[in-house]
PAFIVO-786112 format. One line per 4 residues: number of its first residue (from 1); their letters; for each residue x, y, z of C-alpha. Coordinates in steps of 0.2 Angstrom, whole numbers, plus 5000, padded with zeros to 4 digits. Each point is the difference from the previous one (the first is absolute). Example, Ala and Ser with C-alpha at 12.3 -4.5 7.8 and 13.67 -1.06 7.14 Angstrom:
BEGIN
1) AS) 5062:4978:5039  5006:5017:4997
//
This chain:
BEGIN
1) XXXX) 5019:4818:4871  4994:4995:5017  4985:5003:5011  5012:5011:5011
5) XXXX) 5003:5011:4985  4987:5014:5008  5009:5002:5015  5015:5007:4990
9) XXXX) 4989:5011:4991  4992:5006:5015  5015:5006:5009  5010:5007:4985
13) XXXX) 4993:5018:5005  5008:4998:5017  5018:4996:4996  5002:5012:4985
17) XXXX) 5013:4995:4988  5013:5013:5005  5014:5001:4989  5011:5012:4991
21) XXXX) 4985:5011:4994  4992:4999:5018  4982:4993:5001  4996:5003:4982
25) XXXX) 5014:4988:4994  4988:4986:4995  4990:5013:4988  5017:5007:4993
29) XXXX) 5007:4983:4997  4985:4995:4991  5000:5016:4989  5019:4998:4996
33) XXXX) 4996:4981:4995  4986:5007:4988  5011:5014:4993  5014:4988:4995
37) XXXX) 4988:4987:4993  4993:5014:4988  5017:5005:4995  5006:4982:4997
41) XXXX) 4984:4997:4991  5003:5016:4989  5017:4997:4996  4997:4981:4995
45) XXXX) 4990:5006:4984  5015:5012:4994  5010:4990:4988  5016:5010:5004
49) XXXX) 5001:4994:5018  5009:4985:5006  4987:4987:5007  5011:4999:5016
53) XXXX) 4995:5017:5005  4981:4997:5002  5004:4984:5009  5011:5009:5012
57) XXXX) 4986:5013:5004  4987:4986:5002  5012:4992:5012  5001:5017:5010
61) XXXX) 4981:5000:4999  4999:4983:5007  5011:5005:5015  4989:5016:5004
65) XXXX) 4984:4991:4996  5004:4984:5011  5010:5008:5014  4986:5000:5012
69) XXXX) 4992:4984:4993  5016:4991:5004  5002:5007:5017  4982:4995:5005
73) XXXX) 5002:4983:4992  5016:4996:5009  4992:5005:5016  4985:4988:4997
77) XXXX) 5010:4986:4994  5011:5001:5015  4984:4997:5010  4996:4985:4989
81) XXXX) 4986:5010:4990  4997:5004:4982  4991:5016:4995  4996:5010:4985
85) XXXX) 5016:5009:5000  5008:4983:4998  4988:4996:4986  5003:5016:4990
89) XXXX) 5019:4998:5002  4998:4982:4993  4989:5006:4986  5012:5014:4995
93) XXXX) 5016:4989:5001  4991:4986:4990  4996:5013:4987  5019:5007:4999
97) XXXX) 5006:4981:4999  4989:4998:4984  5008:5016:4993  4985:5011:5003
101) XXXX) 5009:5013:5010  4988:5015:4997  4985:4989:5006  5009:4995:5016
105) XXXX) 5004:5018:5003  4982:5007:4996  4994:4987:5012  5011:5006:5015
109) XXXX) 4997:5018:4996  4981:4998:5001  5001:4990:5015  5011:5011:5009
113) XXXX) 4990:5016:4995  4984:4992:5007  5008:4994:5016  5008:5017:5002
117) XXXX) 4984:5009:4998  4991:4988:5011  5012:5002:5014  4999:5019:5000
121) XXXX) 4981:4999:5000  5000:4988:5015  5013:5011:5010  4987:5014:4997
125) XXXX) 4988:4990:5011  5015:4995:5012  5004:5019:5002  4982:5004:5004
129) XXXX) 5002:4989:5015  5017:5005:5004  4994:5017:5001  4991:4997:5016
133) XXXX) 5018:4998:5009  5005:5017:4994  4986:5007:5010  5011:5000:5016
137) XXXX) 5011:5015:5002  5018:4995:5002  5003:5009:5016  4991:5007:5015
141) XXXX) 5003:5015:5012  5000:4993:5018  4999:5012:5015  5014:4996:5013
145) XXXX) 4999:5012:5014  5001:5017:4993  5009:4995:4984  4992:4992:4984
149) XXXX) 5010:4985:4992  4998:4994:4983  5000:4981:5000  4996:4986:4987
153) XXXX) 4983:4994:5002  5006:4982:5003  5008:5007:5016  4984:5007:5008
157) XXXX) 4996:4992:5016  4983:4998:5009  4998:5016:5011  5010:5012:4988
161) XXXX) 4992:5017:4998  5001:5004:4982  4997:5018:4992  4991:5000:4983
165) XXXX) 5001:5016:4991  4986:5007:4989  4997:4990:4984  5013:4987:5004
169) XXXX) 4997:4981:5001  4997:4993:5017  5013:4987:5004  4992:4988:5013
173) XXXX) 4983:4994:5007  4996:5009:5015  4990:5012:5010  4999:5019:4998
177) XXXX) 5006:5008:5016  5002:5018:4995  4992:5010:4986  4985:4997:4989
181) XXXX) 4996:5001:4982  4994:4990:4985  5010:4985:4994  4998:4992:4983
185) XXXX) 4998:4981:5002  4996:4997:4982  5017:4990:4997  4995:4988:5013
189) XXXX) 4981:4999:5001  4995:5007:4984  4989:5014:5009  4999:5015:4989
193) XXXX) 4996:5012:5014  5015:5005:5012  4996:4994:5018  5002:5013:5014
197) XXXX) 5011:4996:5014  5000:5005:5017  5012:4998:5014  4997:4987:5015
201) XXXX) 5010:5011:5012  5004:4987:5015  5004:4986:4988  5012:4987:5009
205) XXXX) 5009:4988:4989  4998:4986:5014  4981:5003:5001  4993:5004:4983
209) XXXX) 4995:4985:4989  5002:5006:4982  4984:4989:4995  4990:5009:5012
213) XXXX) 5004:5018:4995  4986:5011:4991  5004:5004:4981  5003:5018:5004
217) XXXX) 5014:4996:5012  5008:4987:4990  5012:5002:4985  5008:4986:4988
221) XXXX) 5018:5001:4992  4999:5005:4982  4986:5013:5002  5002:5018:4996
225) XXXX) 4999:5013:5013  4990:5016:4996  5005:5018:5004  5004:4999:5018
229) XXXX) 5014:4992:5010  4996:4984:5010  5010:4991:5013  4997:4982:5000
233) XXXX) 5004:4987:5014  5005:4984:4990  4990:4985:5005  5007:4988:4987
237) XXXX) 5017:4995:4992  5002:5003:4982  4999:4982:4996  4984:4997:5009
241) XXXX) 4991:5016:4993  4984:4998:4990  5009:5006:4984  5015:4987:5002
245) XXXX) 4986:4986:5004  4990:5006:4984  5016:5000:4989  5004:4981:5007
249) XXXX) 4982:4994:4998  5000:5007:4981  5017:4992:4997  4994:4983:5008
253) XXXX) 4982:5001:4990  5007:4989:4986  4997:4985:5011  4982:5000:5000
257) XXXX) 4996:4993:4982  4985:5004:4991  4989:4986:4992  5005:5005:4983
261) XXXX) 5019:4999:5006  4997:4983:5006  4992:4995:4985  5014:5006:4988
265) XXXX) 5013:4992:5011  4992:4984:4999  4997:5001:4981  5019:5003:4998
269) XXXX) 5005:4985:5010  4991:4989:4986  5003:5012:4986  5019:5001:4999
273) XXXX) 5004:4981:4999  4986:5000:4987  5008:5013:4989  5018:4992:5002
277) XXXX) 4992:4983:4994  4992:5009:4985  5016:5008:4995  5010:4984:5002
281) XXXX) 4987:4992:4988  5001:5014:4987  5020:4999:5001  4998:4982:4993
285) XXXX) 4987:5006:4987  5014:4997:4986  5000:4982:5003  4981:4998:4994
289) XXXX) 4999:5014:4988  5011:5005:4985  5009:5015:5006  5017:5005:5006
293) XXXX) 5004:4999:5019  5002:5020:4999  4983:5002:4996  4994:4989:5013
297) XXXX) 5012:5008:5013  4993:5017:4995  4982:4994:5003  5003:4993:5016
301) XXXX) 5009:5016:5006  4986:5011:4993  4987:4989:5009  5011:5001:5017
305) XXXX) 5000:5019:4999  4981:5000:4995  4995:4988:5015  5011:5009:5014
309) XXXX) 4988:5005:5014  5008:5017:5003  4985:5011:4999  4990:4987:5009
313) XXXX) 5012:4999:5015  5001:5019:5002  4982:5005:4997  4994:4997:5018
317) XXXX) 5015:5006:5010  5002:5016:4989  4981:5004:5004  5002:4996:5018
321) XXXX) 5015:5011:5003  4991:5015:4991  4984:4997:5010  5009:4999:5017
325) XXXX) 5011:5015:4996  4985:5010:4995  4989:4996:5015  5015:5003:5012
329) XXXX) 5001:5017:4992  4982:5003:5004  5001:4995:5018  4993:4982:4996
333) XXXX) 5012:4985:5004  4996:4984:4991  5008:4985:5007  5005:4992:4984
337) XXXX) 4992:4995:4983  4987:4988:5010  4990:5014:5008  5004:5012:4985
341) XXXX) 4990:4989:4989  4987:4993:5012  4993:5017:5006  4994:5006:4983
345) XXXX) 4990:4983:4997  4990:5000:5015  4982:5006:5002  4998:5000:5019
349) XXXX) 5007:5010:5013  4997:4999:5019  5003:5015:5012  5005:5001:5017
353) XXXX) 4988:5015:5006  5010:5008:5015  5015:5010:4995  4998:4994:4982
357) XXXX) 4983:5007:4994  4999:5011:5015  5012:5012:5009  5002:4986:5014
361) XXXX) 4996:5014:5014  4983:5005:5005  4995:5018:4997  4987:5011:5008
365) XXXX) 4985:5000:4988  4986:5010:5010  4995:5008:5016  4982:5001:5005
369) XXXX) 4995:5010:5015  4984:4998:5010  4992:5007:5016  5006:5018:4997
373) XXXX) 5018:4996:4999  5010:5007:4985  5010:4989:4989  5016:5009:5003
377) XXXX) 4997:4997:5019  4997:4982:4997  5016:4998:4990  5010:5010:5012
381) XXXX) 4995:4990:5015  5001:4983:4993  5018:5004:4992  5006:5007:5018
385) XXXX) 4996:4982:5007  5005:4990:4985  5016:5008:5001  5005:4988:5014
389) XXXX) 4995:4985:4991  5012:4991:4987  4986:4992:4990  5000:5004:4980
393) XXXX) 4982:5006:5001  5006:5012:5015  5014:5006:4988  4986:5005:4987
397) XXXX) 4991:5010:5012  5014:5009:5007  5007:5004:4983  4984:5009:4996
401) XXXX) 4998:5008:5017  5017:5008:4999  4995:5010:4985  4986:5006:5011
405) XXXX) 5009:5005:5016  5016:4999:5009  4997:4983:5010  5015:5003:5012
409) XXXX) 4992:5015:5008  4984:4988:5005  5001:4995:5018  4997:4981:5000
413) XXXX) 5000:4989:5016  4995:4982:5006  5002:4991:4983  4993:4983:5002
417) XXXX) 4997:4987:4986  4983:4992:5001  4996:4982:4997  4993:4998:4982
421) XXXX) 5011:5012:4990  4996:5017:5009  5009:5013:5009  4995:5013:5013
425) XXXX) 5009:5015:5008  4996:5016:5009  5001:5015:4989  4998:5018:5005
429) XXXX) 4989:4995:5015  4988:4987:4991  5002:4982:4998  5001:4994:4981
433) XXXX) 4997:4982:4995  5004:4994:4982  4997:4983:4993  4990:4990:4987
437) XXXX) 4982:4999:5000  4999:4983:5007  5008:5007:5016  4985:5010:5004
441) XXXX) 4984:4992:5004  4989:5015:5003  5002:5010:4983  4985:5008:4993
445) XXXX) 4992:4992:4984  5005:5014:4989  5019:4999:5004  4999:4981:4998
449) XXXX) 4992:5002:4983  5013:5013:4996  5014:4989:5006  4993:4985:4990
453) XXXX) 4998:5010:4984  5018:5005:5000  5006:4982:5004  4991:4994:4985
457) XXXX) 5010:5012:4989  5016:4992:5007  5004:5013:5013  5005:4996:5018
461) XXXX) 4989:5010:5012  5006:5007:5017  4987:5008:5012  5007:5015:5011
465) XXXX) 4991:5003:5017  5002:5015:5012  4996:4995:5018  4984:4990:4996
469) XXXX) 4994:5009:4984  5005:4994:4982  5007:5015:4991  5005:4993:4983
473) XXXX) 5005:4986:4988  5017:4999:4992  5003:4988:4985  5017:4994:4994
477) XXXX) 5004:4989:4984  5015:4994:4992  4997:5010:4984  5005:4994:4982
481) XXXX) 5016:5005:4992  4997:5015:4989  5007:4990:4985  4990:4984:5003
485) XXXX) 4984:5005:4990  5011:5005:4985  5011:4985:5000  4985:4988:5001
489) XXXX) 4993:5009:4985  5016:4998:4990  5000:4981:5005  4983:4997:4994
493) XXXX) 5006:5009:4983  5015:4988:4999  4988:4986:5001  5001:4993:5017
497) XXXX) 4983:4992:5002  5000:4995:5018  5006:5011:5015  4997:4994:5018
501) XXXX) 5004:5010:5016  5005:4990:5015  4997:5008:5017  5002:4995:5018
505) XXXX) 4987:5014:5004  4981:4996:5002  4990:4998:4984  4991:5016:5001
509) XXXX) 5017:5010:5000  5007:4989:4986  4984:5003:4989  5001:5019:5003
513) XXXX) 5018:5001:4995  4997:4989:4985  4986:5011:4995  5010:5017:5000
517) XXXX) 5014:4993:4989  4990:4990:4988  5004:4982:5005  4985:4987:4998
521) XXXX) 5005:4987:5012  5006:5003:5018  5003:4985:5012  5000:5007:5017
525) XXXX) 5003:4992:5018  5015:4990:4994  5014:4994:5012  5018:5000:4993
529) XXXX) 4998:4980:4996  4984:5003:4992  5008:5012:4988  5010:4986:4995
533) XXXX) 4985:4989:4998  4992:5014:4989  5014:5000:4987  4998:4981:5000
537) XXXX) 4982:5002:4996  5003:5013:4986  5013:4989:4992  4988:4986:4999
541) XXXX) 4989:5011:4989  5013:5011:4992  5015:4992:4992  5011:5014:5006
545) XXXX) 4998:5013:5014  5011:5014:5005  5000:5006:5018  5004:5018:5005
549) XXXX) 5005:5004:5018  5014:5007:5010  5010:4984:5000  5002:4999:5018
553) XXXX) 4985:4993:5009  4992:4993:4984  5016:4992:4994  4993:4982:5001
557) XXXX) 4985:5005:4990  5012:5008:4987  5011:4985:4999  4984:4990:4996
561) XXXX) 4994:5011:4987  5007:4998:4981  5008:5017:5001  5004:5009:5018
565) XXXX) 5000:5019:4998  5007:5010:5015  4996:5019:5002  5012:5012:5008
569) XXXX) 5014:4988:4999  5014:5014:5000  4995:5001:5019  4999:4982:5004
573) XXXX) 5013:4987:4999  4989:4985:5002  4989:5007:4986  5015:5001:4987
577) XXXX) 5005:4982:5005  4983:4991:4999  4991:5008:4985  5002:4995:4982
581) XXXX) 4996:5018:4995  5004:5014:5011  4992:5017:4998  5014:5011:5008
585) XXXX) 4988:5015:5004  4987:4999:5013  4986:5003:4988  4990:4990:4989
589) XXXX) 5002:5011:4984  5014:4989:4994  4990:4984:4998  4992:5004:4984
593) XXXX) 5018:5005:4992  5006:4983:5007  4986:4990:4992  5001:5009:4984
597) XXXX) 5020:4999:4999  4997:4980:5004  4987:4999:4985  5012:5009:4989
601) XXXX) 5014:4988:5004  4989:4986:4998  4995:5006:4982  5018:5003:4996
605) XXXX) 5007:4983:5005  4985:4992:4990  5006:5011:4984  5017:4995:5003
609) XXXX) 4996:4981:5000  4991:5002:4984  5015:5010:4992  5012:4987:5006
613) XXXX) 4991:4984:4997  4993:5007:4983  5017:5005:4993  5006:4981:5004
617) XXXX) 4985:4994:4992  5002:5009:4984  5019:4999:4998  5003:4981:5004
621) XXXX) 4989:4994:4985  5007:5013:4989  5018:4995:5004  4997:4981:4998
625) XXXX) 4992:5003:4983  5015:5011:4995  4989:5015:4997  5009:5010:5013
629) XXXX) 5019:5000:5001  5010:5002:5016  5002:5019:4998  4981:5002:5001
633) XXXX) 4999:4988:5014  5012:5011:5010  4990:5016:4995  4984:4992:5006
637) XXXX) 5007:4993:5016  5009:5015:5006  4986:5011:4994  4987:4990:5010
641) XXXX) 5011:5001:5016  5002:5019:4998  4982:5002:4996  4996:4991:5017
645) XXXX) 5012:5010:5010  4994:5016:4993  4982:4996:5003  5003:4996:5018
649) XXXX) 5009:5017:5002  4984:5008:4996  4995:4996:5018  5012:5012:5007
653) XXXX) 4990:5014:4993  4984:4993:5006  4986:5014:5006  4984:4995:5009
657) XX) 4986:5009:4991  4986:4999:5012
//
């Protein structure tokens, strides 16, 4: 019974004990052992039957009950370790040498039944993770010239043109170059609503950077096409696709152990030798008290079974495995037991503002016309000029302007940029000048006040002039994400006490956004390195802090926090690597689910520790005092192990009730 024992446990599900009955061999062997045992037991009481017949049946039962235990024990001993399988065999053989064949057979039957059930339960959690790798289709249809060839997805090359039929799974990460329609991204990102895709007509494989693509042009392998045919230019090899990396990360996640796991591992290092010493002492009991060696041996074996830490060893890994599998199915990737347990325990969360709580791109919020101009005219002229600028604010004005009129038809000439963030041009015979309020020294008082009041509300103001007269004021703002308000409410409900928004924008803008989404603390005007200092400051006051961001420009702050949570990780390689928890979809609504799942995992791990340690605490004294015999010890030991595993499997069905 070594501290390594739980590793064996852990991987049983992975290498199924295939035998003559396929993957269920272990369970069937166990049932056979039980059947032969019952038959032998029954025949033993019939006077007319020769006593050799039940003995023979017991020996057959021994074979079926001990087959897998012997296999495991041999594997462990060859590596220089003893484990629970070896102990069970020793106890059974000991019983047989003392003439108690039925007891020995019963022992092995109960042990093999418990193990078989536990393995099939654990393989359920493994299967839930393995199901991810079945999301990929096996083949893809590649267009070569005029013909279409079916190839295995491993053979796809970057630059191949793939045709995806309606309702088929998309075979590669890439960009849509022909066709349009909804794609169900739930398998990867957990988004419940299909995302509409559009073609990026002139996509060139040498020019397009997959990470810069808009969500409506980009597709992921493993997602499901809607009702229309799409043509996709492959931008990543199968081995590098988001799905492949997701599968790899999920299978590697065992590496990051949680605090409880580290605790149980440490306990076992001291616990196991302690149990062996106790058993050795009990074996010598017959020297000190008046009892035959047979009784001392029995008691020692019963204590050995009672004290085995099987349930303890598997209590955390089983819950971590189920929790990670459930998260991955819902579009949340936990990097191991550490983050899975930590996230539920914290009460403070810091958010990066731009792109996390807000859309990350400015939107036009208002147009005010003055001096007799119309709002439509102000927007039309401003958009015509800004069409020639590549500033994000210009993009917001152009996007709004295109809804009003066709900008291509407006004649614009002599476009010059003006020092101090401005631009001017000749439009339809008049000179148009656009810039922020500070650029103009001669604005009238009412326009100045209008601009100032808008800025206090967190808007960026742009003044539009025609010749020398001001004709209007346009405001743009990086607007909050539609789901931000609801998410913050849910987090408050979950008991997150402190939420802080970190922003590089000025304090007025930060306060305005915070107010709209219900966050009380907004820290504005922060440089990237000051975000790191902010996390430090929070950690001094709060024990643990999570940081939510995009995982790219706020990676250092994330690394510093207790748990770094990256959003939109399906679209960003960096975020997948750096974060402790990755929300695959580019929206916040999965955050309460992630925290809720983490809480539930934490609760289940706690319950499992109580079950496993509690059973040992009850059984060991009872077996030492001869109140419980070895049969009861086996039932208690296997029962608690099964209880722990089935308790952990409840996580696979976790639903967030927000």
